[in-house]
C-alpha positions as CSV (number, residue, x, y, z in Angstrom):
1,M,-105.4,23.9,-185.3
2,I,-103.0,22.7,-188.1
3,K,-102.6,19.0,-188.5
4,I,-99.1,17.9,-189.7
5,D,-99.4,14.6,-191.7
6,Q,-95.7,14.5,-193.0
7,P,-92.4,14.5,-191.1
8,I,-90.8,17.9,-190.6
9,V,-87.4,18.0,-192.4
10,D,-86.7,21.7,-192.3
11,Y,-88.1,24.9,-190.9
12,S,-87.6,28.7,-191.2
13,V,-88.6,31.7,-189.0
14,E,-90.8,34.2,-190.8
15,K,-90.2,37.9,-190.3
16,I,-92.9,40.1,-188.8
17,D,-93.6,41.7,-192.2
18,A,-94.2,38.3,-193.8
19,V,-96.9,37.3,-191.3
20,K,-100.3,38.2,-192.9
21,N,-103.9,37.6,-192.1
22,P,-106.1,35.5,-194.5
23,S,-107.2,38.6,-196.4
24,G,-103.5,39.2,-197.5
25,A,-103.0,42.4,-195.6
26,T,-100.5,42.7,-192.7
27,D,-102.2,42.6,-189.3
28,D,-100.0,44.3,-186.8
29,T,-102.0,43.2,-183.8
30,T,-102.0,39.6,-184.7
31,T,-98.4,39.7,-185.8
32,H,-97.1,41.1,-182.5
33,K,-99.2,38.6,-180.6
34,E,-98.0,35.6,-182.5
35,V,-94.4,36.7,-182.4
36,G,-94.7,37.4,-178.6
37,E,-96.0,33.9,-178.1
38,R,-93.2,32.4,-180.1
39,S,-90.5,34.4,-178.3
40,S,-91.9,33.8,-174.8
41,G,-90.5,30.3,-174.7
42,Q,-87.1,29.2,-173.6
43,V,-84.4,30.4,-176.1
44,I,-81.7,27.7,-176.7
45,L,-78.5,29.7,-177.1
46,M,-76.1,27.1,-178.1
47,H,-75.7,23.3,-178.4
48,E,-73.1,20.8,-179.3
49,K,-74.1,20.7,-183.0
50,L,-73.3,24.3,-183.7
51,D,-70.7,24.6,-186.4
52,R,-67.9,27.2,-186.3
53,P,-68.6,30.2,-188.5
54,E,-65.9,31.5,-190.9
55,V,-65.5,34.8,-189.0
56,L,-65.6,35.3,-185.2
57,L,-65.4,38.4,-183.1
58,G,-62.4,38.2,-180.7
59,S,-60.4,40.1,-178.1
60,T,-56.8,39.6,-177.2
61,Y,-55.4,40.4,-173.7
62,K,-51.8,40.8,-172.9
63,V,-50.7,39.4,-169.5
64,K,-47.3,40.1,-168.1
65,T,-46.4,38.4,-164.9
66,P,-43.3,38.5,-162.7
67,V,-43.0,34.7,-162.8
68,S,-42.1,34.8,-166.5
69,D,-39.8,36.9,-168.7
70,H,-42.2,36.7,-171.6
71,A,-45.7,38.1,-171.9
72,M,-48.7,35.8,-172.4
73,Y,-51.4,36.7,-175.0
74,I,-54.9,35.4,-174.4
75,T,-57.4,35.5,-177.3
76,I,-61.1,34.8,-176.7
77,N,-63.3,34.5,-179.8
78,D,-67.1,35.0,-179.5
79,I,-70.0,33.9,-181.6
80,V,-73.0,36.2,-182.1
81,L,-76.3,34.5,-181.5
82,N,-79.7,35.6,-182.8
83,R,-78.0,38.3,-184.9
84,G,-80.3,41.1,-185.9
85,T,-83.0,40.2,-183.3
86,P,-83.9,41.6,-179.9
87,H,-82.2,38.5,-178.4
88,E,-78.8,39.1,-180.0
89,S,-76.0,38.3,-177.7
90,R,-72.3,37.3,-177.7
91,R,-71.1,34.0,-176.3
92,P,-67.5,32.8,-175.9
93,F,-66.7,30.1,-178.4
94,E,-63.0,29.4,-178.2
95,I,-59.8,30.5,-176.5
96,F,-56.1,30.6,-177.5
97,I,-53.1,31.3,-175.4
98,N,-49.7,32.2,-177.0
99,S,-46.4,32.8,-175.4
100,K,-42.7,32.6,-176.1
101,N,-42.2,30.7,-172.9
102,L,-42.3,27.0,-173.8
103,D,-42.1,25.8,-170.2
104,H,-45.9,25.7,-169.9
105,F,-46.6,24.7,-173.5
106,Q,-48.2,21.3,-172.8
107,W,-50.6,22.3,-170.1
108,I,-51.5,25.5,-171.8
109,V,-52.6,23.6,-175.0
110,A,-54.6,21.1,-172.9
111,L,-56.2,23.9,-170.9
112,T,-57.2,25.9,-174.0
113,R,-58.8,22.8,-175.6
114,I,-60.8,22.0,-172.5
115,I,-62.0,25.5,-172.0
116,S,-62.9,25.8,-175.7
117,A,-64.9,22.6,-175.5
118,V,-66.8,23.9,-172.5
119,F,-67.5,27.2,-174.4
120,R,-68.8,25.3,-177.5
121,K,-71.0,23.0,-175.3
122,G,-72.9,26.1,-174.2
123,G,-75.0,26.5,-171.1
124,D,-73.6,28.3,-168.1
125,V,-69.9,28.8,-168.5
126,V,-69.4,31.3,-165.6
127,F,-68.4,28.5,-163.3
128,L,-65.0,28.3,-165.1
129,V,-64.1,31.6,-163.6
130,D,-64.5,30.4,-160.1
131,E,-62.7,27.1,-160.7
132,L,-59.7,28.7,-162.4
133,K,-59.4,31.5,-159.8
134,A,-59.4,29.0,-157.0
135,V,-56.1,27.3,-158.2
136,F,-53.1,28.1,-156.0
137,D,-49.5,27.7,-157.0
138,P,-47.6,25.7,-154.3
139,R,-44.5,28.0,-154.9
140,G,-46.6,31.1,-154.1
141,G,-48.4,33.7,-156.1
142,Y,-47.5,37.2,-157.0
143,W,-48.8,40.8,-156.7
144,K,-50.2,42.7,-159.6
145,A,-50.2,46.4,-160.2
146,G,-52.7,48.1,-158.0
147,G,-52.1,45.7,-155.0
148,R,-54.1,42.7,-156.2
149,Y,-52.8,39.3,-155.3
150,M,-52.8,36.6,-157.9
151,P,-52.4,33.1,-156.4
152,S,-51.3,31.4,-159.7
153,L,-50.9,31.8,-163.4
154,I,-54.1,29.7,-163.8
155,A,-55.9,32.2,-161.6
156,E,-54.6,35.0,-163.9
157,I,-56.2,33.2,-166.9
158,G,-59.5,32.9,-164.9
159,S,-59.4,36.6,-164.2
160,V,-59.0,37.4,-167.9
161,I,-61.9,35.2,-168.8
162,E,-64.0,36.9,-166.0
163,Y,-63.1,40.4,-167.4
164,H,-64.1,39.2,-170.9
165,L,-67.4,37.8,-169.8
166,I,-68.2,41.1,-168.1
167,E,-67.4,43.0,-171.2
168,I,-69.8,40.9,-173.4
169,G,-72.5,41.1,-170.8
170,L,-72.5,37.5,-169.7
171,I,-71.5,38.4,-166.1
172,V,-73.2,41.4,-164.4
173,P,-70.9,42.8,-161.7
174,R,-72.6,43.4,-158.4
175,P,-71.5,46.5,-156.5
176,P,-71.3,46.3,-152.7
177,D,-74.6,46.9,-150.9
178,P,-75.3,50.2,-149.2
179,E,-74.2,49.0,-145.8
180,Q,-70.9,47.7,-147.2
181,Q,-70.3,51.0,-149.1
182,K,-70.9,52.9,-145.9
183,L,-68.4,50.8,-144.0
184,I,-65.8,51.2,-146.8
185,A,-66.3,54.9,-146.8
186,E,-65.9,55.1,-143.0
187,K,-62.7,53.0,-143.1
188,R,-61.2,55.0,-145.9
189,A,-61.9,58.3,-144.1
190,A,-60.3,57.0,-140.9
191,Y,-57.2,55.8,-142.8
192,E,-56.9,59.1,-144.7
193,A,-57.2,61.0,-141.4
194,R,-54.4,59.0,-139.9
195,A,-52.2,59.5,-142.9
196,Q,-52.7,63.3,-142.7
197,Q,-51.4,63.5,-139.2
198,K,-47.8,64.8,-139.0
199,D,-45.3,65.4,-136.4
200,A,-45.6,68.8,-134.7
201,F,-42.0,69.5,-135.6
202,A,-42.2,68.4,-139.2
203,Q,-41.7,71.2,-141.6
204,G,-43.0,69.4,-144.7
205,V,-41.2,71.8,-147.1
206,F,-38.6,69.4,-148.4
207,P,-39.2,66.9,-151.3
208,A,-40.7,63.5,-150.4
209,G,-38.1,60.8,-150.1
210,A,-35.4,63.1,-148.9
211,Q,-32.7,61.5,-146.7
212,L,-31.6,62.5,-143.2
213,C,-28.8,65.0,-143.0
214,N,-26.0,63.9,-140.6
215,K,-25.1,67.6,-139.9
216,C,-28.4,69.2,-139.2
217,Q,-30.5,66.1,-138.6
218,T,-33.1,67.2,-141.1
219,A,-34.7,65.0,-143.7
220,A,-33.6,67.3,-146.5
221,V,-30.8,65.5,-148.4
222,V,-31.4,65.1,-152.1
223,M,-29.3,64.3,-155.1
224,L,-28.1,67.5,-156.9
225,D,-25.7,67.4,-159.9
226,G,-24.5,63.9,-158.8
227,C,-23.9,64.9,-155.2
228,L,-26.0,64.4,-152.0
229,T,-26.8,67.9,-150.9
230,C,-28.8,69.1,-147.9
231,L,-31.4,71.6,-148.7
232,N,-31.6,72.8,-145.1
233,C,-28.0,73.5,-144.2
234,A,-26.3,73.2,-147.7
235,D,-24.0,70.4,-146.6
236,S,-22.7,68.5,-149.5
237,K,-20.6,65.4,-150.0
238,C,-18.7,67.1,-152.8
239,S,-17.7,70.3,-150.9
């Protein structure tokens, strides 16, 4: 037991090598036990008094949507907590959004300030992803490459934040359970089997996307040297 008679005005964490027994020699057994007891408590990752460091690690994501002629660049900067310890982790600290399109300038500035304030407050920030992805544009959303529907530009920002949180390990993606994977595999196999079925009279020797020939009624018309030419009967618009 150590009795503290004076107010605590400062503190520091000793390294493992600096913890010694009364004889002056390092006691590995006692050291690991003490360190384990100190690290077994709740670790406070971030609070509102945390000052911004001079240098932050960041990632910039380019977002090109069909609703705007200009791309949008989303930069998320992270702060490294407990650097050099087993509890080292990255947490989002601030976000910036830049674009040449000034139509959304006001709400983008407001949104970045609010999201950055939530990041700096600490705690669980994963809820931001669900809230942003649940915003729908009354004029309708758009389709992204790969067949993914995006209900709004705000939802696009939420998807970028979700991807970043996965990259830094704050969100652990959960794959489908075995039953869902089995169902997906069965549905995919059934779809591929239907897609492979062809007409009994289909030759399948002409290029995909060939047009129907008016002379021989065969889907074999392609563009050759600037003229539509049938590869089955050699009929050409230029002859």
